[in-house]
One Martini backbone bead per residue (centre of mass of N, CA, C, O) as a GRO file, in nm:
protein
  231
    1UNK     BB    1  10.600  11.485   5.110
    2UNK     BB    2  10.349  11.447   4.868
    3UNK     BB    3  10.218  11.637   4.613
    4UNK     BB    4   9.983  11.438   4.529
    5UNK     BB    5   9.791  11.516   4.774
    6UNK     BB    6   9.796  11.799   4.868
    7UNK     BB    7   9.654  12.009   5.101
    8UNK     BB    8   9.468  11.806   5.244
    9UNK     BB    9   9.690  11.592   5.300
   10UNK     BB   10   9.872  11.780   5.466
   11UNK     BB   11   9.672  11.818   5.698
   12UNK     BB   12   9.650  11.517   5.770
   13UNK     BB   13   9.948  11.476   5.840
   14UNK     BB   14   9.962  11.683   6.071
   15UNK     BB   15   9.745  11.546   6.244
   16UNK     BB   16   9.894  11.277   6.285
   17UNK     BB   17  10.149  11.396   6.414
   18UNK     BB   18   9.996  11.523   6.655
   19UNK     BB   19   9.893  11.252   6.776
   20UNK     BB   20  10.172  11.126   6.822
   21UNK     BB   21  10.287  11.344   7.008
   22UNK     BB   22  10.073  11.330   7.227
   23UNK     BB   23  10.112  11.029   7.291
   24UNK     BB   24  10.408  11.044   7.373
   25UNK     BB   25  10.374  11.245   7.605
   26UNK     BB   26  10.179  11.069   7.766
   27UNK     BB   27  10.373  10.834   7.816
   28UNK     BB   28  10.593  10.996   7.957
   29UNK     BB   29  10.412  11.092   8.193
   30UNK     BB   30  10.346  10.814   8.301
   31UNK     BB   31  10.636  10.723   8.358
   32UNK     BB   32  10.704  10.953   8.558
   33UNK     BB   33  10.472  10.904   8.753
   34UNK     BB   34  10.533  10.612   8.819
   35UNK     BB   35  10.818  10.642   8.923
   36UNK     BB   36  10.763  10.853   9.147
   37UNK     BB   37  10.538  10.698   9.294
   38UNK     BB   38  10.709  10.449   9.378
   39UNK     BB   39  10.935  10.609   9.519
   40UNK     BB   40  10.748  10.732   9.742
   41UNK     BB   41  10.583  10.473   9.844
   42UNK     BB   42  10.883  10.342   9.923
   43UNK     BB   43  11.059  10.555  10.070
   44UNK     BB   44  11.322  10.544   9.886
   45UNK     BB   45  11.420  10.222   9.872
   46UNK     BB   46  11.397  10.240   9.566
   47UNK     BB   47  11.512  10.269   9.274
   48UNK     BB   48  11.455  10.444   8.989
   49UNK     BB   49  11.502  10.211   8.799
   50UNK     BB   50  11.301  10.014   8.930
   51UNK     BB   51  11.059  10.199   8.902
   52UNK     BB   52  11.065  10.211   8.595
   53UNK     BB   53  11.046   9.905   8.552
   54UNK     BB   54  10.767   9.876   8.696
   55UNK     BB   55  10.615  10.063   8.508
   56UNK     BB   56  10.660   9.912   8.242
   57UNK     BB   57  10.530   9.647   8.335
   58UNK     BB   58  10.250   9.765   8.400
   59UNK     BB   59  10.179   9.902   8.127
   60UNK     BB   60  10.250   9.633   7.944
   61UNK     BB   61  10.163   9.367   8.091
   62UNK     BB   62  10.383   9.140   8.111
   63UNK     BB   63  10.455   8.988   8.410
   64UNK     BB   64  10.686   8.993   8.581
   65UNK     BB   65  10.867   9.010   8.834
   66UNK     BB   66  10.851   9.186   9.111
   67UNK     BB   67  11.041   9.475   9.236
   68UNK     BB   68  10.781   9.546   9.399
   69UNK     BB   69  10.585   9.526   9.701
   70UNK     BB   70  10.267   9.575   9.632
   71UNK     BB   71  10.090   9.385   9.840
   72UNK     BB   72  10.203   9.534  10.111
   73UNK     BB   73  10.030   9.788   9.985
   74UNK     BB   74   9.756   9.973   9.925
   75UNK     BB   75   9.880  10.209   9.776
   76UNK     BB   76  10.028  10.044   9.564
   77UNK     BB   77   9.785   9.893   9.452
   78UNK     BB   78   9.617  10.144   9.360
   79UNK     BB   79   9.838  10.265   9.185
   80UNK     BB   80   9.865  10.021   8.989
   81UNK     BB   81   9.575  10.021   8.886
   82UNK     BB   82   9.585  10.306   8.767
   83UNK     BB   83   9.831  10.254   8.582
   84UNK     BB   84   9.700  10.040   8.402
   85UNK     BB   85   9.478  10.213   8.285
   86UNK     BB   86   9.636  10.475   8.195
   87UNK     BB   87   9.884  10.337   8.064
   88UNK     BB   88   9.742  10.146   7.868
   89UNK     BB   89   9.587  10.362   7.716
   90UNK     BB   90   9.831  10.536   7.618
   91UNK     BB   91   9.972  10.309   7.468
   92UNK     BB   92   9.739  10.250   7.271
   93UNK     BB   93   9.728  10.533   7.150
   94UNK     BB   94  10.017  10.527   7.035
   95UNK     BB   95   9.992  10.278   6.853
   96UNK     BB   96   9.746  10.374   6.681
   97UNK     BB   97   9.880  10.632   6.577
   98UNK     BB   98  10.106  10.500   6.424
   99UNK     BB   99   9.936  10.316   6.245
  100UNK     BB  100   9.770  10.541   6.111
  101UNK     BB  101  10.006  10.693   5.980
  102UNK     BB  102  10.090  10.458   5.796
  103UNK     BB  103   9.821  10.365   5.662
  104UNK     BB  104   9.683  10.638   5.586
  105UNK     BB  105   9.921  10.757   5.432
  106UNK     BB  106   9.924  10.541   5.210
  107UNK     BB  107   9.629  10.565   5.121
  108UNK     BB  108   9.635  10.868   5.049
  109UNK     BB  109   9.854  10.847   4.835
  110UNK     BB  110   9.701  10.650   4.650
  111UNK     BB  111   9.454  10.824   4.603
  112UNK     BB  112   9.602  11.069   4.467
  113UNK     BB  113   9.742  10.912   4.247
  114UNK     BB  114   9.492  10.793   4.107
  115UNK     BB  115   9.362  11.065   4.050
  116UNK     BB  116   9.588  11.179   3.871
  117UNK     BB  117   9.599  10.949   3.661
  118UNK     BB  118   9.309  10.990   3.563
  119UNK     BB  119   9.347  11.276   3.463
  120UNK     BB  120   9.568  11.207   3.253
  121UNK     BB  121   9.404  10.988   3.090
  122UNK     BB  122   9.200  11.232   2.983
  123UNK     BB  123   9.422  11.330   2.809
  124UNK     BB  124   9.470  11.529   2.504
  125UNK     BB  125   9.681  11.714   2.336
  126UNK     BB  126   9.931  11.763   2.516
  127UNK     BB  127  10.184  11.891   2.738
  128UNK     BB  128  10.511  11.792   2.830
  129UNK     BB  129  10.677  11.892   3.126
  130UNK     BB  130  11.030  11.867   3.188
  131UNK     BB  131  11.072  12.053   3.439
  132UNK     BB  132  11.055  12.297   3.735
  133UNK     BB  133  11.220  12.524   3.686
  134UNK     BB  134  11.272  12.816   3.552
  135UNK     BB  135  11.207  12.734   3.261
  136UNK     BB  136  10.962  12.562   3.321
  137UNK     BB  137  10.787  12.780   3.459
  138UNK     BB  138  10.773  12.967   3.217
  139UNK     BB  139  10.629  12.762   3.034
  140UNK     BB  140  10.382  12.708   3.213
  141UNK     BB  141  10.270  12.994   3.210
  142UNK     BB  142  10.226  13.018   2.905
  143UNK     BB  143  10.043  12.770   2.865
  144UNK     BB  144   9.824  12.857   3.064
  145UNK     BB  145   9.750  13.132   2.927
  146UNK     BB  146   9.655  12.955   2.661
  147UNK     BB  147   9.505  12.679   2.763
  148UNK     BB  148   9.706  12.446   2.785
  149UNK     BB  149   9.747  12.125   2.826
  150UNK     BB  150   9.929  11.979   3.110
  151UNK     BB  151  10.230  11.799   3.217
  152UNK     BB  152  10.420  11.765   3.510
  153UNK     BB  153  10.773  11.686   3.550
  154UNK     BB  154  10.947  11.590   3.860
  155UNK     BB  155  11.188  11.473   4.095
  156UNK     BB  156  11.111  11.724   4.275
  157UNK     BB  157  10.884  11.787   4.520
  158UNK     BB  158  10.941  12.090   4.569
  159UNK     BB  159  10.877  12.190   4.276
  160UNK     BB  160  10.595  12.084   4.263
  161UNK     BB  161  10.487  12.252   4.498
  162UNK     BB  162  10.525  12.525   4.356
  163UNK     BB  163  10.325  12.465   4.131
  164UNK     BB  164  10.075  12.420   4.316
  165UNK     BB  165  10.076  12.700   4.454
  166UNK     BB  166  10.024  12.855   4.176
  167UNK     BB  167   9.797  12.644   4.024
  168UNK     BB  168   9.725  12.406   4.187
  169UNK     BB  169   9.630  12.071   4.264
  170UNK     BB  170   9.501  12.012   3.964
  171UNK     BB  171   9.764  11.987   3.845
  172UNK     BB  172   9.914  11.799   3.629
  173UNK     BB  173  10.128  11.546   3.787
  174UNK     BB  174  10.471  11.421   3.844
  175UNK     BB  175  10.681  11.221   4.051
  176UNK     BB  176  10.976  11.194   3.853
  177UNK     BB  177  11.166  11.043   3.604
  178UNK     BB  178  11.180  11.145   3.272
  179UNK     BB  179  11.388  10.909   3.178
  180UNK     BB  180  11.154  10.724   3.232
  181UNK     BB  181  10.926  10.547   3.062
  182UNK     BB  182  10.693  10.512   3.272
  183UNK     BB  183  10.659  10.817   3.316
  184UNK     BB  184  10.583  10.901   3.033
  185UNK     BB  185  10.338  10.711   3.008
  186UNK     BB  186  10.186  10.842   3.256
  187UNK     BB  187  10.182  11.126   3.086
  188UNK     BB  188  10.083  11.061   2.789
  189UNK     BB  189  10.285  11.057   2.536
  190UNK     BB  190  10.105  10.910   2.311
  191UNK     BB  191   9.882  11.174   2.333
  192UNK     BB  192  10.071  11.390   2.274
  193UNK     BB  193  10.195  11.689   2.107
  194UNK     BB  194  10.419  11.762   2.335
  195UNK     BB  195  10.765  11.848   2.443
  196UNK     BB  196  10.947  11.970   2.734
  197UNK     BB  197  11.300  12.001   2.780
  198UNK     BB  198  11.385  12.117   3.127
  199UNK     BB  199  11.646  12.022   3.223
  200UNK     BB  200  11.954  12.071   3.367
  201UNK     BB  201  12.074  11.872   3.157
  202UNK     BB  202  12.155  11.842   2.830
  203UNK     BB  203  12.186  11.531   2.812
  204UNK     BB  204  11.907  11.471   2.926
  205UNK     BB  205  11.748  11.618   2.705
  206UNK     BB  206  11.849  11.441   2.474
  207UNK     BB  207  11.754  11.167   2.582
  208UNK     BB  208  11.457  11.249   2.618
  209UNK     BB  209  11.400  11.310   2.319
  210UNK     BB  210  11.461  11.027   2.210
  211UNK     BB  211  11.263  10.868   2.386
  212UNK     BB  212  11.001  11.025   2.299
  213UNK     BB  213  11.024  10.960   1.996
  214UNK     BB  214  10.984  10.649   2.028
  215UNK     BB  215  10.692  10.680   2.165
  216UNK     BB  216  10.645  10.952   1.962
  217UNK     BB  217  10.688  11.043   1.639
  218UNK     BB  218  10.475  11.308   1.642
  219UNK     BB  219  10.636  11.472   1.830
  220UNK     BB  220  10.683  11.777   1.975
  221UNK     BB  221  11.016  11.915   2.036
  222UNK     BB  222  11.162  12.094   2.320
  223UNK     BB  223  11.499  12.190   2.399
  224UNK     BB  224  11.713  12.268   2.640
  225UNK     BB  225  12.008  12.495   2.604
  226UNK     BB  226  12.305  12.609   2.774
  227UNK     BB  227  12.533  12.500   2.599
  228UNK     BB  228  12.699  12.562   2.315
  229UNK     BB  229  12.811  12.266   2.247
  230UNK     BB  230  12.525  12.125   2.244
  231UNK     BB  231  12.428  12.233   1.957
   0.00000   0.00000   0.00000
C-alpha cells in the first residue's frame, strides 16, 4: 500500500483484493465440480487427470480434441453445456477482477499522488521535515501544535502511514528518498522557509543539509546529530 492514497484508497484496495479472492475460489470450485462431474458421469473409467484436463478445455473454450466422449451421452453433453456457461463466466470474472486490481490500483495511486503534489504546490513558507522516525515525529508534533505548514518526507511507507494515522491523510507528505534532488523539489524546497534533517544516519543529514542549501540558499536548516564526533 502506498500511504499517498489515504484511508479511502486502502478500503478500495481491500475491496479489489476481496473480489479477486472470491473469483479465484469460484474458479477452483468450478474446476473441482467439473472434474468430479466428468469422473462420475463416465462411471470412473476416465482418470481424474483426464477429467481435470477436459474441464480446463471446456471452461477455457480452447477446443482441443476431446479426451472424454461427450457426445456419446446426453448427461455428459448437458453437463458440458452447463460447465461452459458457469465455468466461462467464472473465468471471465476472475480475469476482469485481476485486470481491475492492476488498472484501478495504478489509477488510484496516480490520482492521490497528483492530489498531494497539488497540495504541496500551493504551500509557501513551509517547513520540510525529512525523516518520520522518533525525532521527526516529535518535531512534527511541535510544528503542528504551532500551526506551521509542513511537508513530511520519508522513504519508509510504514512511517508515513503512522504520520497519517495521527494527523490525518490530508497531511502533506511524500514517500521518497530525501537525499534525491527531485524529491526535495517536489516538496517545494525552493519555497520553504526551513528544513529539518531528521534522518537516521548523521552523514545523510549532513549531505541532505548541503543539498538543500544549494537548492535554497536562504533556507533555515536544523540537522539531527546522534554521534558526538559528527558535531
